C-alpha positions as CSV (number, residue, x, y, z in Angstrom):
1,M,72.4,97.8,87.0
2,K,76.0,97.0,86.2
3,I,78.0,99.6,84.4
4,K,80.9,98.6,82.2
5,I,84.1,100.5,83.2
6,N,87.0,100.9,80.9
7,Q,90.0,98.8,82.0
8,E,92.5,101.6,81.6
9,F,90.4,103.8,83.8
10,S,90.2,101.1,86.5
11,E,94.0,100.6,86.4
12,K,94.6,104.4,86.7
13,I,92.2,104.6,89.7
14,I,93.9,101.7,91.5
15,L,97.4,103.2,90.8
16,F,96.2,106.5,92.1
17,L,94.9,104.9,95.3
18,D,98.2,103.2,95.7
19,T,99.9,106.6,95.9
20,L,97.5,107.6,98.7
21,K,97.9,104.5,100.7
22,K,99.2,104.9,104.3
23,T,101.8,102.5,105.7
24,N,99.1,100.5,107.6
25,S,97.8,99.1,104.3
26,Y,94.1,100.0,105.1
27,G,94.4,103.8,105.6
28,Y,94.5,106.3,102.8
29,F,95.4,110.0,102.7
30,P,92.8,112.4,101.2
31,A,95.4,113.8,98.7
32,K,98.9,113.4,97.5
33,K,100.1,116.8,98.6
34,G,99.0,119.6,100.9
35,V,97.4,117.3,103.5
36,T,97.2,119.0,106.9
37,E,98.2,117.2,110.1
38,E,94.5,116.8,110.9
39,G,93.6,115.6,107.4
40,G,96.4,113.0,107.5
41,S,95.2,111.6,110.8
42,I,91.7,110.9,109.6
43,N,91.2,107.3,108.6
44,L,87.7,105.8,108.4
45,G,86.2,107.8,105.5
46,F,89.2,107.6,103.2
47,S,89.6,103.9,103.8
48,C,85.9,103.3,103.1
49,L,86.2,105.4,99.9
50,A,89.2,103.3,98.7
51,L,87.4,100.0,99.6
52,K,84.3,101.2,97.6
53,C,86.5,102.0,94.6
54,F,88.1,98.6,94.8
55,Y,84.6,97.0,95.0
56,I,83.1,99.1,92.2
57,L,86.0,98.4,89.9
58,G,85.9,94.7,90.6
59,E,89.3,94.7,92.3
60,W,87.8,93.7,95.7
61,Q,87.1,90.2,94.5
62,K,90.7,89.8,93.4
63,L,92.2,90.6,96.8
64,D,93.5,87.9,99.1
65,S,90.8,86.7,101.6
66,N,93.1,87.5,104.6
67,Y,93.8,91.0,103.3
68,K,90.0,91.5,102.8
69,N,89.2,90.2,106.3
70,D,91.9,92.4,107.9
71,W,90.6,95.5,106.0
72,I,87.1,94.7,107.2
73,N,88.4,94.3,110.8
74,Y,90.2,97.6,110.4
75,I,86.9,99.3,109.5
76,N,85.0,97.5,112.2
77,S,87.5,98.8,114.7
78,F,85.8,102.2,114.3
79,Q,82.5,100.9,115.5
80,K,81.9,102.5,118.9
81,N,79.4,102.0,121.7
82,E,80.7,104.5,124.2
83,V,80.2,107.8,122.3
84,S,77.1,109.3,124.0
85,S,76.1,111.7,121.2
86,F,75.8,108.9,118.6
87,P,73.7,105.7,118.5
88,E,75.2,102.5,119.8
89,G,77.3,100.8,117.1
90,S,78.0,103.9,115.1
91,F,81.2,103.9,113.0
92,I,83.2,106.9,114.3
93,D,86.6,108.2,113.4
94,L,87.5,109.7,116.8
95,K,90.3,111.8,115.3
96,Y,87.8,113.3,112.8
97,L,85.3,113.9,115.5
98,N,87.7,115.5,117.9
99,H,89.0,117.8,115.2
100,T,85.6,118.9,114.1
101,T,84.2,119.5,117.6
102,K,87.2,121.6,118.6
103,T,87.3,123.7,115.4
104,N,85.6,127.0,115.4
105,I,84.2,127.3,111.9
106,T,83.9,131.1,112.1
107,K,87.5,131.5,113.1
108,E,88.6,129.1,110.3
109,V,86.6,130.9,107.6
110,K,88.2,134.2,108.6
111,R,91.7,132.7,108.5
């Protein structure tokens, strides 16, 4: 089922995403301000969210084919076969994984 989205809303979302874009063109920050070092280093999830927004808003189809292919290749670069605790071919942001596995949740909650 296709949902009709207001053009002004679409434009505002795209403009907002532009403010979150990292310098590599395919990475996005989780927020404009207050991003921790760890949060700023995570890439896969926020890039996928931005891509999904572009797709839902009909902007994906308007992008240059080379740009789209490069973005797809960027996301595919997160596909890993050598992380033993995940099935082969999983998409893994190693920076996210490393941060979450070293963080003691009890310690963080008490902070």
